[in-house]
C-alpha positions as CSV (number, residue, x, y, z in Angstrom):
1,M,7.7,-28.8,33.5
2,A,3.9,-29.4,34.1
3,S,1.6,-27.4,32.2
4,P,-1.1,-25.2,34.1
5,A,-4.6,-26.5,34.2
6,S,-5.6,-23.5,32.4
7,L,-3.3,-24.1,29.4
8,T,-4.9,-25.4,26.3
9,R,-2.6,-27.1,23.8
10,V,-3.5,-26.1,20.2
11,T,-1.4,-26.6,16.9
12,V,0.1,-23.8,15.1
13,R,-2.5,-24.2,12.3
14,D,-5.5,-24.3,14.5
15,A,-4.3,-21.1,16.6
16,V,-3.5,-19.2,13.4
17,L,-6.9,-20.0,11.9
18,Q,-8.6,-18.8,15.3
19,Y,-6.4,-15.8,15.2
20,Q,-7.1,-14.7,11.6
21,E,-11.0,-14.9,12.6
22,S,-10.3,-12.4,15.1
23,L,-8.5,-10.1,12.7
24,E,-11.4,-10.4,10.5
25,R,-13.6,-9.2,13.1
26,R,-11.2,-6.1,13.7
27,V,-11.7,-5.4,9.9
28,M,-15.5,-5.5,10.3
29,R,-15.2,-2.9,13.1
30,S,-13.0,-0.8,11.3
31,E,-10.1,-1.5,13.4
32,M,-7.8,-2.7,10.9
33,S,-7.7,-2.2,7.1
34,P,-8.4,-5.2,4.5
35,T,-4.9,-4.6,3.2
36,S,-3.3,-5.1,6.4
37,L,-5.3,-8.1,6.8
38,H,-4.3,-9.5,3.5
39,A,-0.5,-9.1,4.5
40,Y,-0.9,-10.8,7.8
41,T,-2.7,-13.7,6.5
42,R,0.3,-14.2,4.0
43,D,2.8,-13.9,6.7
44,L,1.0,-16.2,9.2
45,A,0.6,-18.8,6.4
46,E,4.5,-18.6,6.0
47,F,4.8,-19.0,9.8
48,V,2.5,-22.1,9.7
49,A,4.8,-23.6,6.7
50,L,8.1,-22.8,8.7
51,L,7.2,-24.0,12.1
52,G,5.1,-27.0,11.0
53,P,1.3,-27.0,10.9
54,D,1.1,-29.8,13.7
55,T,3.6,-28.2,16.0
56,V,2.0,-27.4,19.3
57,L,2.1,-23.5,19.8
58,D,3.1,-23.8,23.4
59,D,6.3,-25.7,22.3
60,V,7.5,-22.9,20.0
61,E,10.5,-21.0,21.6
62,G,12.3,-18.2,20.5
63,D,15.2,-20.0,18.9
64,D,12.5,-21.5,16.7
65,I,11.2,-18.1,15.6
66,E,14.7,-16.8,14.9
67,V,15.5,-19.7,12.8
68,A,12.2,-19.1,10.9
69,L,13.2,-15.5,10.4
70,T,16.6,-16.7,9.0
71,R,14.9,-18.9,6.7
72,L,12.8,-16.2,5.9
73,A,15.5,-13.9,4.9
74,K,16.9,-16.3,2.5
75,A,13.7,-17.1,0.9
76,P,13.0,-15.6,-2.7
77,D,11.3,-12.4,-3.0
78,R,7.6,-12.9,-3.4
79,R,7.5,-10.3,-6.2
80,F,9.3,-12.6,-8.5
81,T,6.3,-14.9,-9.3
82,K,7.9,-16.3,-12.6
83,G,11.2,-17.4,-11.6
84,V,14.3,-16.0,-9.8
85,K,15.5,-12.9,-11.5
86,M,19.4,-12.2,-11.6
87,G,21.1,-9.0,-11.6
88,Q,22.8,-8.0,-14.6
89,D,26.4,-9.0,-13.0
90,G,24.8,-12.5,-12.6
91,S,24.2,-12.0,-9.0
92,Q,21.5,-13.7,-7.3
93,P,18.9,-11.2,-5.8
94,Q,18.5,-11.0,-2.1
95,G,15.8,-12.7,-0.2
96,R,13.2,-10.7,1.8
97,G,14.1,-7.3,2.5
98,P,14.2,-5.8,6.2
99,H,10.8,-4.4,6.0
100,A,9.0,-7.6,4.8
101,R,11.0,-9.3,7.8
102,A,9.7,-6.8,10.2
103,R,6.1,-7.1,9.2
104,W,6.4,-10.9,9.4
105,F,7.8,-10.7,13.0
106,T,4.9,-8.1,14.0
107,A,2.2,-10.7,12.7
108,V,3.7,-13.6,14.6
109,R,4.1,-11.2,17.7
110,G,0.2,-10.3,17.5
111,L,-0.4,-14.0,17.3
112,F,1.6,-14.9,20.6
113,R,0.1,-12.2,22.4
114,W,-3.5,-13.1,21.3
115,A,-2.5,-16.7,22.3
116,T,-1.4,-15.9,25.7
117,D,-4.6,-14.1,26.4
118,R,-6.5,-16.9,25.3
119,G,-4.2,-19.4,27.5
120,Y,-2.6,-21.1,24.5
121,V,0.7,-20.4,25.6
122,Q,2.4,-20.1,29.0
123,V,5.2,-17.6,27.9
124,D,5.2,-15.4,24.7
125,P,8.5,-16.5,23.0
126,T,8.9,-13.0,21.3
127,L,9.1,-11.1,24.5
128,K,12.7,-11.9,24.5
129,L,13.5,-11.2,20.9
130,S,14.4,-7.9,19.3
131,P,12.2,-7.2,16.2
132,P,14.1,-6.9,12.8
133,R,15.7,-3.5,12.3
134,T,14.6,-1.6,9.3
135,P,16.8,1.1,7.7
136,K,15.9,4.6,8.2
137,R,15.9,7.0,5.5
138,A,18.9,9.1,5.4
139,S,18.6,12.8,6.4
140,G,17.8,15.1,3.4
141,A,16.8,11.9,1.0
142,R,14.0,12.7,-1.5
143,L,11.6,10.0,-1.8
144,G,9.2,11.8,-4.2
145,L,10.0,13.7,-7.1
146,Q,10.8,17.3,-8.0
147,A,8.0,19.6,-9.4
148,G,9.8,19.6,-12.8
149,E,9.9,15.7,-12.8
150,A,6.5,15.4,-11.6
151,R,5.1,17.6,-14.8
152,T,7.2,15.5,-17.1
153,L,5.8,12.2,-15.8
154,R,2.4,13.5,-15.8
155,A,2.6,14.3,-19.4
156,A,4.5,11.1,-20.3
157,P,1.6,8.9,-21.6
158,S,0.3,11.7,-24.1
159,T,3.9,12.1,-25.4
160,K,4.3,8.2,-26.2
161,A,7.0,7.7,-23.6
162,V,7.6,4.1,-24.9
163,D,9.1,3.2,-28.5
164,H,7.8,-0.5,-28.4
165,P,4.5,-0.5,-26.5
166,R,3.4,-3.9,-25.2
167,A,-0.6,-4.4,-25.1
168,N,-1.0,-2.8,-21.6
169,Q,1.0,0.3,-22.8
170,G,-1.6,1.1,-25.3
171,L,-3.9,2.3,-22.6
172,T,-2.5,5.7,-22.7
173,L,-5.8,7.7,-21.4
174,R,-6.0,5.2,-18.4
175,D,-2.2,5.9,-17.5
176,E,-2.7,9.5,-17.8
177,A,-5.7,9.7,-15.5
178,I,-3.7,7.5,-13.0
179,L,-0.5,9.6,-13.0
180,R,-2.5,12.7,-12.7
181,L,-4.5,11.5,-10.0
182,L,-1.6,10.1,-7.9
183,I,0.6,13.4,-8.7
184,E,-2.1,15.9,-8.0
185,S,-4.3,14.5,-5.1
186,G,-2.0,11.7,-3.5
187,P,-4.2,8.9,-2.8
188,R,-2.8,5.7,-1.5
189,V,-2.4,3.1,-4.2
190,S,-4.9,1.0,-2.4
191,E,-7.4,3.6,-2.4
192,L,-6.8,4.1,-6.2
193,C,-7.2,0.6,-7.0
194,G,-10.2,0.2,-4.8
195,A,-12.0,3.1,-6.1
196,N,-15.1,2.3,-8.4
197,R,-16.8,4.5,-11.3
198,T,-19.8,5.5,-9.3
199,D,-17.1,6.9,-6.5
200,I,-16.8,10.2,-8.7
201,R,-19.5,12.9,-8.2
202,M,-20.1,16.6,-7.7
203,H,-19.5,17.6,-4.1
204,E,-22.7,18.7,-2.5
205,E,-21.2,21.4,-0.7
206,T,-18.7,22.9,-3.3
207,D,-20.1,21.7,-6.4
208,R,-16.6,20.5,-7.2
209,P,-15.7,17.1,-8.6
210,V,-14.3,14.6,-5.9
211,L,-13.6,10.9,-5.8
212,R,-14.8,9.1,-2.8
213,V,-11.7,6.8,-1.8
214,H,-11.9,4.1,0.9
215,G,-8.9,4.7,3.3
216,K,-7.2,2.9,6.2
217,G,-9.3,1.5,8.9
218,G,-12.7,1.8,6.9
219,K,-12.3,5.8,6.8
220,D,-13.8,7.1,3.6
221,R,-13.2,10.5,2.4
222,D,-13.8,12.7,-0.5
223,L,-10.6,13.6,-2.5
224,P,-10.8,16.9,-4.7
225,L,-10.1,16.3,-8.4
226,T,-8.6,19.0,-10.9
227,R,-10.7,19.8,-14.0
228,R,-8.0,18.4,-16.2
229,T,-7.7,15.1,-14.0
230,V,-11.7,14.7,-14.6
231,E,-11.5,15.3,-18.2
232,A,-8.5,12.7,-18.3
233,I,-10.7,10.2,-16.3
234,N,-13.8,10.8,-18.5
235,A,-11.6,10.3,-21.8
236,Y,-10.5,7.1,-20.4
237,L,-13.9,5.9,-19.3
238,E,-15.6,6.8,-22.8
239,Q,-12.6,5.7,-25.0
240,G,-10.2,3.3,-23.5
241,R,-11.6,1.3,-20.7
242,P,-11.5,-2.5,-21.5
243,S,-14.4,-4.7,-20.3
244,P,-13.8,-8.0,-18.5
245,P,-14.4,-11.3,-20.2
246,P,-17.9,-12.3,-20.2
247,V,-19.3,-15.0,-17.9
248,T,-19.8,-18.4,-20.0
249,D,-20.6,-20.4,-17.0
250,P,-23.5,-19.2,-15.1
251,A,-22.7,-21.6,-12.3
252,D,-19.2,-20.4,-11.8
253,T,-20.2,-18.0,-9.0
254,A,-16.5,-17.0,-8.2
255,R,-15.8,-15.7,-11.9
256,S,-19.4,-13.9,-11.7
257,T,-18.3,-12.2,-8.6
258,R,-15.0,-11.1,-9.9
259,V,-16.6,-9.9,-13.3
260,A,-19.0,-7.8,-11.4
261,D,-16.1,-6.5,-9.4
262,A,-14.3,-5.5,-12.4
263,E,-17.4,-3.9,-14.3
264,R,-17.5,-1.6,-11.1
265,A,-13.9,-0.8,-11.0
266,L,-12.7,2.7,-12.0
267,F,-9.3,1.4,-13.2
268,V,-8.8,-2.0,-15.1
269,T,-5.9,-3.9,-16.7
270,V,-5.9,-4.5,-20.3
271,R,-7.8,-7.4,-19.9
272,G,-10.8,-5.7,-18.1
273,W,-9.9,-6.8,-14.4
274,R,-9.8,-4.5,-11.6
275,M,-6.2,-3.2,-11.3
276,A,-4.2,-4.4,-8.4
277,P,-1.1,-2.4,-6.5
278,R,1.4,-4.2,-8.5
279,D,-0.3,-3.3,-11.7
280,V,0.0,0.5,-11.0
281,Q,3.6,0.0,-9.6
282,Y,4.5,-1.6,-13.0
283,L,3.0,1.2,-14.8
284,I,4.9,4.0,-12.7
285,Q,7.9,2.1,-13.3
286,R,7.5,2.0,-17.1
287,Y,7.2,5.7,-17.4
288,T,9.8,6.9,-15.1
289,R,12.4,4.8,-16.5
290,A,11.4,6.0,-19.9
291,K,11.2,9.8,-19.3
292,L,13.1,10.4,-16.0
293,D,15.8,7.7,-16.0
294,R,15.1,6.8,-12.5
295,R,12.6,4.4,-10.5
296,A,9.7,5.7,-8.6
297,T,6.9,3.9,-6.6
298,P,3.2,4.9,-6.1
299,H,3.9,6.1,-2.6
300,A,6.9,8.3,-4.0
301,L,4.1,10.0,-6.1
302,R,1.7,10.3,-3.2
303,H,4.9,11.8,-1.5
304,T,5.3,14.0,-4.2
305,A,1.5,15.4,-4.2
306,L,1.6,16.0,-0.5
307,T,4.9,17.7,-0.5
308,I,3.9,20.1,-3.0
309,L,0.8,21.0,-1.3
310,A,2.5,21.5,1.9
311,R,5.4,23.7,0.5
312,S,2.8,25.7,-1.5
313,G,1.2,27.3,1.4
314,V,-1.4,25.1,2.3
315,D,-1.9,24.6,5.9
316,I,-1.1,21.3,7.6
317,A,-4.7,20.3,8.5
318,T,-5.9,20.7,5.2
319,V,-3.2,18.5,3.7
320,A,-4.0,16.0,6.5
321,Q,-7.6,15.9,5.3
322,I,-6.6,15.2,1.7
323,A,-4.0,12.6,2.5
324,G,-6.3,10.9,5.0
325,H,-4.1,11.2,7.9
326,A,-5.9,10.9,11.3
327,N,-2.6,12.6,13.2
328,L,-1.1,15.7,12.2
329,S,2.3,14.4,13.3
330,T,2.0,11.9,10.3
331,T,1.5,15.0,8.0
332,S,4.4,16.8,9.4
333,I,6.9,15.1,7.4
334,Y,5.9,16.8,4.2
335,M,6.3,20.3,5.6
336,D,9.2,22.3,4.7
337,E,11.7,21.8,7.6
338,S,14.5,24.4,6.3
339,M,15.7,26.8,8.6
340,S,14.6,29.5,6.2
341,A,11.1,28.7,6.8
342,A,11.7,28.8,10.6
343,A,13.6,32.2,10.6
344,D,10.6,33.7,8.2
345,A,7.9,32.3,10.8
346,V,9.9,34.1,13.7
347,D,10.2,37.4,11.8
348,H,6.5,37.4,11.0
349,S,5.4,36.6,14.5
350,P,3.3,39.4,16.3
351,M,5.8,39.2,19.0
352,A,8.8,40.1,16.7
353,D,7.5,44.0,16.7
354,D,9.6,46.5,18.5
């Protein structure tokens, strides 16, 4: 079939590079978060590797994308960077999970929609494909911790939860500050890792301590801090915050930039570098396994904080402000959905009077 005159034949590699530039502009306009850009960049790099960098984008068909998805599903989990880990029964770990495959498909679909508008493809091959299905959380399943578990975890660093500490487990002051912040105020892990020391201040209106966090879509907000959390953060900054290695070669601008960023960071690793979300996840897993005999994630602690706030009588708009939610429907998942709460609401309605 002859190509239309308006069609521009570009390779997969060139199309992805141009598309990434458009995504970077979206980040600059606060229409996309840097975290989402980073994830899309990794997914599109795998798309280029799976389809071939010199393949013409218009030649890619739906079958090609399905084959790439199958190969992706069998690929090792990217979390295992030091070799493939095996289960206790000797079984091989599963490849990419459904959420990782669904995000990869979303990134590729965005590429083809953009390419269609630019005249790089005649027909978007993703239109005829069903996106990978992601499992839904079972009804009644609890993502967060119970209040008692949250208190136990919050106190874990000060009670020396681990019998044989490694080097990074000696930062108990840092760990206590992080766990308190996550459990009490519920920031996203990306917001916690991106926070700087100068982001802590006394609020101009309330004269209460707050942490300025950089949320999704470039939307910043002030996160209230409890007195005990501020004390924990100050103790960590004064007594337990490592410094990054000094710059030995002034001409090494990349390292100088990284050191400068580490010096600004609020939370750092044992080597003094800014903490990454994976570092926080390992920290949480270490304490939850030792003190609660279960696993938890940074989002589980965020879920815990927001659920406790919502179910302690705080109105949904205030919880949404603390959470950084643009839509109240997002915050509603943390509200008490029990029938007793609904019955109480009707009983206390002014229309319930005789």
